[in-house]
C-alpha positions as CSV (number, residue, x, y, z in Angstrom):
1,M,135.3,221.9,6.1
2,P,133.4,225.0,7.1
3,P,132.2,225.3,10.7
4,R,129.2,223.2,11.7
5,V,126.2,224.2,13.8
6,V,125.3,222.0,16.8
7,L,122.1,222.3,18.7
8,V,122.2,220.6,22.1
9,H,118.8,219.6,23.4
10,P,116.7,222.1,21.3
11,Q,113.1,222.4,22.6
12,I,111.2,224.6,20.1
13,P,110.5,223.2,16.7
14,P,110.1,226.5,14.8
15,N,113.6,227.6,16.0
16,T,115.2,224.4,14.8
17,G,113.3,224.7,11.5
18,N,114.5,228.3,11.0
19,I,118.1,227.2,11.8
20,A,117.8,224.3,9.3
21,R,116.8,226.8,6.7
22,T,119.9,229.0,7.5
23,C,122.1,225.9,7.4
24,A,120.6,224.9,4.0
25,A,121.2,228.3,2.6
26,T,124.8,228.4,3.7
27,K,125.5,224.7,3.0
28,T,126.4,224.2,6.7
29,Q,126.0,220.9,8.5
30,L,123.4,220.9,11.2
31,H,123.9,218.5,14.1
32,L,121.0,217.9,16.6
33,V,122.0,216.3,19.9
34,G,119.2,214.6,21.8
35,P,117.2,214.4,23.7
36,L,115.1,216.8,21.7
37,G,112.0,218.6,22.9
38,F,110.1,217.4,19.8
39,E,109.9,214.7,17.2
40,I,112.0,215.1,14.1
41,S,108.7,214.7,12.2
42,D,107.0,217.5,14.1
43,R,104.8,219.5,11.8
44,Y,106.0,222.8,13.3
45,L,109.6,221.9,12.6
46,K,108.8,221.0,9.0
47,R,106.7,224.2,8.5
48,A,109.5,226.4,9.8
49,G,112.0,224.7,7.5
50,L,109.5,224.9,4.6
51,D,110.6,222.8,1.7
52,Y,114.3,223.2,2.4
53,W,114.7,220.0,4.5
54,P,116.0,218.0,1.5
55,H,118.9,220.6,1.3
56,V,119.9,220.3,4.9
57,D,123.0,218.3,5.7
58,L,121.4,217.0,8.9
59,H,123.1,214.8,11.5
60,Y,121.2,213.4,14.6
61,H,123.1,212.2,17.7
62,Q,121.1,210.3,20.3
63,D,123.0,212.0,23.1
64,I,126.1,214.0,23.9
65,A,128.3,210.9,24.1
66,A,127.4,209.9,20.5
67,F,128.1,213.5,19.3
68,E,131.4,213.6,21.2
69,Y,132.4,210.3,19.6
70,E,131.9,211.7,16.1
71,R,133.6,215.0,17.0
72,Q,136.7,213.1,18.2
73,Q,136.8,211.2,14.9
74,K,136.6,214.4,12.8
75,G,138.5,216.8,15.1
76,G,137.9,220.5,15.4
77,R,137.4,222.9,18.3
78,L,134.2,223.3,20.3
79,I,133.0,226.9,20.4
80,G,130.2,227.2,23.0
81,F,127.8,230.1,22.7
82,S,126.4,231.2,26.0
83,V,125.2,234.3,27.8
84,S,127.9,233.4,30.4
85,G,130.7,233.2,27.9
86,N,133.9,235.1,28.6
87,K,134.8,236.2,25.0
88,N,132.9,238.3,22.6
89,Y,131.9,236.4,19.4
90,L,133.5,239.1,17.3
91,D,136.9,238.5,19.1
92,C,136.9,234.8,18.4
93,Q,139.2,233.7,15.5
94,Y,137.1,231.0,13.8
95,R,138.7,228.1,12.0
96,D,137.5,225.6,9.4
97,N,136.3,222.5,11.2
98,D,135.0,224.4,14.3
99,W,131.8,223.1,15.9
100,L,129.5,226.0,16.9
101,L,127.5,224.7,19.9
102,F,124.2,226.2,21.0
103,G,122.1,225.0,24.0
104,S,118.4,224.7,24.5
105,E,116.1,227.8,24.4
106,T,115.2,227.3,28.1
107,S,118.5,226.5,29.8
108,G,121.4,227.0,27.3
109,L,124.3,224.6,27.1
110,P,124.6,222.2,30.1
111,P,127.5,223.2,32.4
112,Q,129.5,220.0,31.6
113,I,129.3,220.6,27.9
114,L,130.1,224.3,28.2
115,E,133.1,223.4,30.4
116,A,134.4,221.0,27.6
117,C,134.4,223.8,25.1
118,D,137.7,225.3,23.8
119,Y,136.1,228.7,23.8
120,K,133.0,230.1,25.6
121,I,131.7,233.1,23.7
122,Y,128.8,235.4,24.0
123,I,126.9,237.8,21.8
124,P,126.6,241.2,23.5
125,I,123.2,242.4,24.7
126,H,123.2,246.1,25.6
127,Q,119.7,246.1,27.3
128,P,120.1,244.5,30.8
129,K,116.4,243.5,30.9
130,V,116.9,241.3,27.8
131,R,118.3,237.9,28.9
132,S,119.2,236.4,25.5
133,F,118.6,236.4,21.8
134,N,116.3,233.9,20.2
135,L,118.2,230.7,19.4
136,S,117.7,231.0,15.7
137,V,119.0,234.6,15.8
138,S,122.0,233.6,17.8
139,V,122.9,230.8,15.4
140,T,122.6,233.1,12.5
141,I,124.7,235.8,14.1
142,G,127.5,233.4,15.1
143,L,127.5,231.4,11.9
144,F,127.6,234.4,9.6
145,E,130.5,235.9,11.6
146,A,132.4,232.6,11.3
147,L,131.7,232.3,7.6
148,R,132.6,236.0,7.0
149,Q,136.0,235.6,8.8
150,L,136.8,232.4,6.8
151,G,135.9,233.9,3.5
152,Y,132.8,231.9,2.7
153,Q,131.1,234.8,1.0
154,N,129.8,235.3,-2.5
């Protein structure tokens, strides 16, 4: 199984919609971990995902405990993306069955979730005045590097 994308407490519907479109295009599972900052039926979420929602392998988890239960059943490493990560995303050796975790746009991954990750990785930003990338951009960068390394290219 290729890596899966996990959004923990996403807040901005258009970001989640754009990520859903990326996941649909790459046939990547998308896991949303609540609480969410919007309703799944939010019109902005649907607009950003356009008509791709039927092609998204979407999984919703009420909270982190429900997500962790499923992850333990299926196995795989937790790869947490964070500006405070200690390993460059390009230096990570991705594996099939990894879970790529991304936190909310406003606060990132909660500390207890980041601590539980097998790897804490970051995407380099060379301009010190820029705090972070947009969530949908970060997911795309991380996911495509994982897919590239694992040979999921056409």
